C-alpha beads as a LAMMPS data file, in Angstrom:
LAMMPS data file: protein, C-alpha beads

172 atoms
171 bonds

1 atom types
1 bond types

-500.0 500.0 xlo xhi
-500.0 500.0 ylo yhi
-500.0 500.0 zlo zhi

Masses

1 110.0

Atoms # bond

1 1 1 277.212 -369.176 -60.619
2 1 1 275.617 -368.817 -57.695
3 1 1 277.025 -371.876 -55.947
4 1 1 280.416 -370.648 -57.394
5 1 1 280.112 -366.703 -55.160
6 1 1 278.992 -368.755 -52.329
7 1 1 281.962 -370.873 -52.233
8 1 1 283.973 -368.412 -53.058
9 1 1 282.092 -366.462 -49.701
10 1 1 282.582 -369.712 -47.896
11 1 1 286.287 -370.239 -48.325
12 1 1 286.982 -366.351 -47.447
13 1 1 284.828 -367.157 -44.298
14 1 1 287.104 -369.807 -43.174
15 1 1 290.574 -368.081 -44.043
16 1 1 290.998 -370.052 -47.109
17 1 1 292.490 -368.249 -50.264
18 1 1 289.637 -368.901 -52.662
19 1 1 290.250 -371.694 -55.115
20 1 1 287.931 -372.394 -58.671
21 1 1 288.864 -375.774 -58.138
22 1 1 287.170 -375.810 -55.221
23 1 1 283.496 -374.135 -56.538
24 1 1 283.740 -376.343 -59.248
25 1 1 283.359 -379.612 -56.818
26 1 1 280.876 -377.865 -54.249
27 1 1 278.769 -377.363 -57.132
28 1 1 279.094 -380.700 -58.306
29 1 1 278.400 -382.098 -55.295
30 1 1 275.261 -380.174 -54.893
31 1 1 273.969 -380.481 -58.654
32 1 1 270.425 -382.898 -57.895
33 1 1 269.176 -380.544 -55.648
34 1 1 269.989 -377.532 -57.860
35 1 1 268.795 -379.448 -60.258
36 1 1 265.575 -380.255 -58.189
37 1 1 265.381 -376.360 -56.821
38 1 1 265.735 -375.051 -60.786
39 1 1 262.812 -377.187 -61.812
40 1 1 260.496 -376.006 -59.279
41 1 1 261.521 -372.354 -60.355
42 1 1 261.101 -373.277 -64.118
43 1 1 257.411 -374.469 -62.883
44 1 1 257.065 -371.236 -61.122
45 1 1 257.690 -369.180 -63.956
46 1 1 255.653 -371.060 -66.331
47 1 1 252.535 -370.401 -63.996
48 1 1 253.532 -366.634 -63.854
49 1 1 253.723 -366.451 -67.701
50 1 1 250.190 -368.214 -67.806
51 1 1 249.011 -365.385 -65.323
52 1 1 250.853 -362.831 -66.933
53 1 1 249.197 -363.605 -70.430
54 1 1 245.541 -364.106 -69.011
55 1 1 245.854 -360.161 -67.904
56 1 1 245.389 -359.578 -71.496
57 1 1 242.065 -361.466 -71.327
58 1 1 240.829 -358.519 -69.169
59 1 1 242.956 -355.896 -71.808
60 1 1 242.305 -357.196 -75.353
61 1 1 244.911 -355.561 -77.360
62 1 1 242.790 -355.247 -80.672
63 1 1 240.816 -352.511 -77.961
64 1 1 241.557 -348.664 -77.217
65 1 1 241.990 -348.854 -73.405
66 1 1 242.425 -345.319 -73.202
67 1 1 244.504 -343.595 -69.759
68 1 1 241.901 -345.241 -67.410
69 1 1 242.341 -348.594 -69.031
70 1 1 246.402 -348.745 -69.244
71 1 1 246.565 -347.594 -65.268
72 1 1 244.230 -350.375 -64.671
73 1 1 246.342 -352.892 -67.008
74 1 1 249.365 -351.972 -65.505
75 1 1 248.143 -352.133 -61.974
76 1 1 246.730 -355.691 -62.552
77 1 1 249.657 -356.671 -64.309
78 1 1 252.085 -355.267 -61.417
79 1 1 249.933 -356.867 -58.468
80 1 1 250.323 -360.334 -60.427
81 1 1 253.885 -359.978 -61.202
82 1 1 254.546 -359.319 -57.517
83 1 1 252.989 -362.365 -56.339
84 1 1 254.997 -363.988 -58.002
85 1 1 258.197 -362.118 -57.497
86 1 1 257.324 -362.455 -54.089
87 1 1 256.980 -366.610 -54.046
88 1 1 260.361 -366.862 -56.040
89 1 1 262.562 -364.323 -53.875
90 1 1 260.853 -366.374 -50.584
91 1 1 261.675 -369.233 -51.660
92 1 1 265.026 -368.697 -52.849
93 1 1 266.757 -366.041 -50.549
94 1 1 268.763 -368.234 -48.483
95 1 1 268.290 -371.217 -49.918
96 1 1 271.125 -371.758 -52.277
97 1 1 273.328 -370.791 -49.563
98 1 1 271.835 -373.625 -47.319
99 1 1 272.101 -376.205 -49.539
100 1 1 275.712 -375.602 -50.189
101 1 1 276.620 -375.030 -45.941
102 1 1 274.373 -377.640 -45.124
103 1 1 273.913 -380.079 -47.729
104 1 1 270.364 -379.704 -47.266
105 1 1 267.795 -380.786 -49.812
106 1 1 265.494 -378.460 -52.611
107 1 1 262.804 -378.341 -50.240
108 1 1 264.286 -378.431 -47.069
109 1 1 266.299 -375.032 -48.199
110 1 1 263.173 -373.639 -50.032
111 1 1 260.841 -374.035 -46.566
112 1 1 263.647 -372.864 -44.603
113 1 1 264.030 -369.865 -46.929
114 1 1 260.092 -368.769 -46.500
115 1 1 260.515 -368.962 -42.526
116 1 1 263.491 -366.342 -42.863
117 1 1 261.283 -364.014 -45.155
118 1 1 258.481 -364.443 -42.490
119 1 1 260.972 -364.145 -39.432
120 1 1 262.182 -360.860 -41.024
121 1 1 259.887 -359.180 -42.982
122 1 1 261.486 -355.569 -42.781
123 1 1 265.077 -356.557 -43.834
124 1 1 264.217 -359.073 -46.707
125 1 1 261.332 -356.327 -47.797
126 1 1 264.931 -353.981 -47.732
127 1 1 267.187 -357.234 -49.425
128 1 1 264.769 -357.180 -52.176
129 1 1 263.951 -353.362 -53.064
130 1 1 268.230 -353.385 -52.789
131 1 1 268.194 -356.435 -55.793
132 1 1 266.115 -355.037 -57.643
133 1 1 267.671 -351.436 -57.486
134 1 1 270.778 -353.034 -58.591
135 1 1 269.642 -355.538 -61.178
136 1 1 267.893 -352.030 -62.667
137 1 1 271.675 -350.283 -62.571
138 1 1 273.156 -353.566 -64.520
139 1 1 270.421 -353.184 -66.861
140 1 1 270.937 -349.718 -67.569
141 1 1 274.514 -349.948 -67.836
142 1 1 274.092 -352.268 -70.795
143 1 1 274.855 -355.065 -68.292
144 1 1 278.450 -353.837 -67.829
145 1 1 277.435 -352.983 -64.171
146 1 1 276.486 -356.600 -63.183
147 1 1 280.292 -357.836 -63.826
148 1 1 280.719 -355.561 -59.955
149 1 1 276.377 -356.128 -58.804
150 1 1 276.320 -360.217 -59.466
151 1 1 279.210 -360.920 -57.158
152 1 1 278.544 -358.384 -54.413
153 1 1 275.108 -359.761 -54.436
154 1 1 276.006 -362.922 -53.662
155 1 1 278.712 -362.164 -51.208
156 1 1 276.456 -360.364 -49.364
157 1 1 273.417 -363.191 -49.630
158 1 1 276.292 -365.605 -47.907
159 1 1 276.431 -363.300 -45.339
160 1 1 272.689 -362.529 -44.740
161 1 1 271.948 -366.379 -44.793
162 1 1 274.389 -366.951 -42.309
163 1 1 272.960 -364.507 -40.404
164 1 1 269.600 -365.454 -40.437
165 1 1 269.567 -369.113 -40.159
166 1 1 270.587 -370.415 -37.132
167 1 1 272.679 -373.147 -36.954
168 1 1 269.652 -375.861 -35.661
169 1 1 268.354 -375.101 -39.792
170 1 1 265.627 -372.499 -38.683
171 1 1 265.018 -369.164 -39.501
172 1 1 265.874 -366.835 -37.027

Bonds

1 1 1 2
2 1 2 3
3 1 3 4
4 1 4 5
5 1 5 6
6 1 6 7
7 1 7 8
8 1 8 9
9 1 9 10
10 1 10 11
11 1 11 12
12 1 12 13
13 1 13 14
14 1 14 15
15 1 15 16
16 1 16 17
17 1 17 18
18 1 18 19
19 1 19 20
20 1 20 21
21 1 21 22
22 1 22 23
23 1 23 24
24 1 24 25
25 1 25 26
26 1 26 27
27 1 27 28
28 1 28 29
29 1 29 30
30 1 30 31
31 1 31 32
32 1 32 33
33 1 33 34
34 1 34 35
35 1 35 36
36 1 36 37
37 1 37 38
38 1 38 39
39 1 39 40
40 1 40 41
41 1 41 42
42 1 42 43
43 1 43 44
44 1 44 45
45 1 45 46
46 1 46 47
47 1 47 48
48 1 48 49
49 1 49 50
50 1 50 51
51 1 51 52
52 1 52 53
53 1 53 54
54 1 54 55
55 1 55 56
56 1 56 57
57 1 57 58
58 1 58 59
59 1 59 60
60 1 60 61
61 1 61 62
62 1 62 63
63 1 63 64
64 1 64 65
65 1 65 66
66 1 66 67
67 1 67 68
68 1 68 69
69 1 69 70
70 1 70 71
71 1 71 72
72 1 72 73
73 1 73 74
74 1 74 75
75 1 75 76
76 1 76 77
77 1 77 78
78 1 78 79
79 1 79 80
80 1 80 81
81 1 81 82
82 1 82 83
83 1 83 84
84 1 84 85
85 1 85 86
86 1 86 87
87 1 87 88
88 1 88 89
89 1 89 90
90 1 90 91
91 1 91 92
92 1 92 93
93 1 93 94
94 1 94 95
95 1 95 96
96 1 96 97
97 1 97 98
98 1 98 99
99 1 99 100
100 1 100 101
101 1 101 102
102 1 102 103
103 1 103 104
104 1 104 105
105 1 105 106
106 1 106 107
107 1 107 108
108 1 108 109
109 1 109 110
110 1 110 111
111 1 111 112
112 1 112 113
113 1 113 114
114 1 114 115
115 1 115 116
116 1 116 117
117 1 117 118
118 1 118 119
119 1 119 120
120 1 120 121
121 1 121 122
122 1 122 123
123 1 123 124
124 1 124 125
125 1 125 126
126 1 126 127
127 1 127 128
128 1 128 129
129 1 129 130
130 1 130 131
131 1 131 132
132 1 132 133
133 1 133 134
134 1 134 135
135 1 135 136
136 1 136 137
137 1 137 138
138 1 138 139
139 1 139 140
140 1 140 141
141 1 141 142
142 1 142 143
143 1 143 144
144 1 144 145
145 1 145 146
146 1 146 147
147 1 147 148
148 1 148 149
149 1 149 150
150 1 150 151
151 1 151 152
152 1 152 153
153 1 153 154
154 1 154 155
155 1 155 156
156 1 156 157
157 1 157 158
158 1 158 159
159 1 159 160
160 1 160 161
161 1 161 162
162 1 162 163
163 1 163 164
164 1 164 165
165 1 165 166
166 1 166 167
167 1 167 168
168 1 168 169
169 1 169 170
170 1 170 171
171 1 171 172
């Protein structure tokens, strides 16, 4: 779905009328890299899930934690989750648009994405917070707002990629 949104943005940028067939074709042409990227993200997700379950080792379910215990549990769980969320965001923020635009492999795209985050920390933090906020709005509306939110995020991500990653392939 993301590739389709990026393809539409690219077609509009090139002054063309967006066509679904072009979106499908471009997505199919990059399927190998998309799948490799998805596999890497799946491994990160599995490690993330394991780390989250390990938090419960230190805060057993059967014990009465009390207010301080619950606050500690939430703080530790949030810290662990934020580490993994940062890894996923950094590796993916401009990786998929770059794969589409430059036909780069998944690893090069992910490393370029990490470089873009490192070189643009403030803007990327704001972008991550906007995505989180918009996602919460999507959840709060029983997923209905996602019909508007996801295309807007996709289009904005395409333009963020175009502004952040130079033609040489390195982050600005």
